[in-house]
Backbone as CSV, one residue per row, in Angstrom:
resi,resn,N_x,N_y,N_z,CA_x,CA_y,CA_z,C_x,C_y,C_z
1,MET,-189.306,60.616,124.673,-189.974,61.799,125.138,-189.590,62.965,124.222
2,ILE,-190.535,63.826,123.961,-190.286,64.999,123.125,-189.612,66.075,123.975
3,VAL,-188.476,66.570,123.507,-187.740,67.632,124.194,-188.112,68.979,123.594
4,CYS,-188.153,69.064,122.276,-188.512,70.311,121.594,-189.902,70.156,120.996
5,LEU,-190.870,70.836,121.585,-192.245,70.735,121.100,-192.426,71.400,119.740
6,CYS,-191.666,72.437,119.461,-191.803,73.152,118.178,-191.448,72.261,116.990
7,THR,-190.448,71.408,117.160,-189.981,70.581,116.045,-190.261,69.098,116.234
8,GLY,-190.749,68.721,117.416,-191.020,67.309,117.678,-189.751,66.486,117.858
9,THR,-188.672,67.106,118.296,-187.399,66.418,118.473,-187.400,65.669,119.802
10,SER,-187.046,64.387,119.738,-187.070,63.552,120.932,-185.733,63.554,121.669
11,ASP,-185.774,63.113,122.918,-184.548,62.981,123.690,-183.613,61.949,123.064
12,ARG,-184.160,60.922,122.447,-183.325,59.913,121.775,-182.537,60.527,120.628
13,THR,-183.187,61.387,119.871,-182.504,62.059,118.766,-181.386,62.946,119.296
14,VAL,-181.676,63.701,120.350,-180.659,64.591,120.931,-179.496,63.773,121.459
15,ARG,-179.773,62.685,122.166,-178.697,61.845,122.706,-177.840,61.241,121.597
16,ARG,-178.488,60.828,120.512,-177.733,60.275,119.375,-176.813,61.338,118.790
17,LEU,-177.320,62.568,118.638,-176.504,63.647,118.106,-175.329,63.970,119.027
18,VAL,-175.558,63.940,120.330,-174.477,64.184,121.287,-173.433,63.069,121.180
19,GLU,-173.893,61.834,121.079,-172.967,60.705,120.923,-172.157,60.821,119.631
20,GLU,-172.765,61.408,118.600,-172.084,61.570,117.313,-171.202,62.815,117.277
21,GLY,-171.196,63.597,118.385,-170.264,64.709,118.458,-170.840,66.104,118.555
22,ALA,-172.157,66.247,118.592,-172.736,67.587,118.747,-172.320,68.159,120.095
23,THR,-171.917,69.434,120.100,-171.465,70.057,121.344,-172.212,71.344,121.678
24,THR,-173.100,71.786,120.791,-173.850,73.019,121.034,-175.318,72.839,120.634
25,VAL,-176.163,73.718,121.175,-177.578,73.716,120.800,-177.702,74.014,119.308
26,ARG,-176.865,74.895,118.803,-176.900,75.227,117.370,-176.646,73.987,116.513
27,GLU,-175.676,73.162,116.907,-175.389,71.936,116.155,-176.570,70.978,116.197
28,ILE,-177.225,70.876,117.347,-178.416,70.029,117.432,-179.483,70.569,116.486
29,GLY,-179.683,71.878,116.479,-180.660,72.493,115.588,-180.367,72.268,114.121
30,GLN,-179.078,72.244,113.762,-178.692,72.035,112.370,-179.004,70.622,111.887
31,HIS,-179.056,69.660,112.807,-179.295,68.268,112.434,-180.714,67.806,112.736
32,THR,-181.557,68.749,113.147,-182.975,68.474,113.355,-183.722,69.526,112.544
33,ASP,-184.979,69.711,112.808,-185.750,70.742,112.102,-185.614,72.098,112.779
34,GLY,-184.496,72.292,113.496,-184.264,73.572,114.162,-184.533,73.547,115.652
35,ALA,-184.386,72.386,116.279,-184.602,72.293,117.728,-183.766,73.344,118.442
36,GLY,-184.387,74.045,119.360,-183.689,75.066,120.130,-183.639,76.426,119.471
37,SER,-184.234,76.557,118.288,-184.133,77.830,117.579,-185.480,78.523,117.346
38,HIS,-186.547,77.955,117.877,-187.863,78.563,117.674,-188.264,79.356,118.919
39,CYS,-189.031,78.763,119.813,-189.509,79.511,120.987,-188.472,79.588,122.100
40,GLY,-187.519,78.646,122.123,-186.451,78.666,123.116,-186.744,77.950,124.417
41,SER,-187.945,77.423,124.600,-188.274,76.791,125.880,-187.495,75.502,126.129
42,CYS,-186.940,74.895,125.094,-186.187,73.647,125.262,-184.684,73.880,125.423
43,CYS,-184.221,75.087,125.269,-182.772,75.355,125.286,-182.101,74.906,126.580
44,CYS,-182.736,75.127,127.714,-182.144,74.693,128.990,-182.010,73.180,129.029
45,ASP,-183.032,72.473,128.547,-182.970,71.015,128.523,-181.897,70.528,127.552
46,LEU,-181.801,71.159,126.399,-180.779,70.767,125.427,-179.380,71.004,125.992
47,LYS,-179.187,72.140,126.644,-177.879,72.438,127.243,-177.539,71.437,128.339
48,ARG,-178.535,71.070,129.136,-178.313,70.078,130.188,-177.933,68.731,129.587
49,MET,-178.607,68.359,128.506,-178.302,67.085,127.848,-176.909,67.111,127.231
50,LEU,-176.482,68.261,126.761,-175.121,68.382,126.230,-174.083,68.278,127.351
51,ALA,-174.397,68.866,128.499,-173.450,68.881,129.616,-173.363,67.529,130.317
52,THR,-174.463,66.814,130.393,-174.501,65.508,131.058,-175.183,64.514,130.134
53,PRO,-174.471,64.036,129.109,-175.083,63.220,128.068,-175.786,61.957,128.536
54,ASP,-175.353,61.312,129.617,-176.029,60.095,130.038,-176.757,60.236,131.361
55,ALA,-177.067,61.444,131.762,-177.741,61.668,133.043,-179.148,61.088,133.071
56,ASP,-179.854,61.079,131.966,-181.228,60.579,131.932,-181.356,59.270,131.176
57,SER,-180.251,58.566,131.013,-180.311,57.301,130.286,-180.965,56.240,131.166
58,ALA,-181.098,55.063,130.626,-181.779,53.993,131.354,-181.052,53.639,132.642
59,THR,-181.821,53.207,133.603,-181.264,52.764,134.871,-180.625,51.399,134.684
60,PRO,-179.811,50.923,135.635,-179.185,49.602,135.494,-180.180,48.479,135.259
61,GLY,-181.391,48.596,135.773,-182.408,47.569,135.562,-183.072,47.642,134.204
62,GLY,-182.723,48.628,133.398,-183.279,48.754,132.063,-184.498,49.642,131.972
63,GLU,-185.024,50.081,133.091,-186.194,50.954,133.082,-185.759,52.386,132.814
64,PRO,-186.435,53.079,131.903,-186.058,54.484,131.654,-186.417,55.362,132.830
65,LYS,-185.588,56.355,133.088,-185.879,57.342,134.120,-186.854,58.360,133.563
66,LEU,-187.629,58.979,134.426,-188.520,60.047,134.006,-187.746,61.352,133.985
67,MET,-187.960,62.159,132.957,-187.302,63.452,132.863,-188.361,64.524,133.114
68,VAL,-188.096,65.384,134.059,-189.016,66.463,134.396,-188.609,67.702,133.623
69,LEU,-189.527,68.205,132.813,-189.255,69.417,132.045,-189.810,70.596,132.812
70,ARG,-188.977,71.577,133.038,-189.399,72.769,133.773,-189.447,73.961,132.830
71,ARG,-190.381,74.816,133.087,-190.505,76.022,132.275,-190.248,77.224,133.119
């Protein structure tokens, strides 16, 4: 799923960056095309993903959970 519409950054990319040690939205932006640094509508989602890195990961049955993006 696309988290940052401005840069086309997916939730998988963000999760990989968090697993590799990213701890801030700025760090995520530095390793993407600037996710979180354009319009800002994804910043809350990026911060949530940083705070709870596996909250939206696959369920035990292997089915992905749906992530609701709020504006």
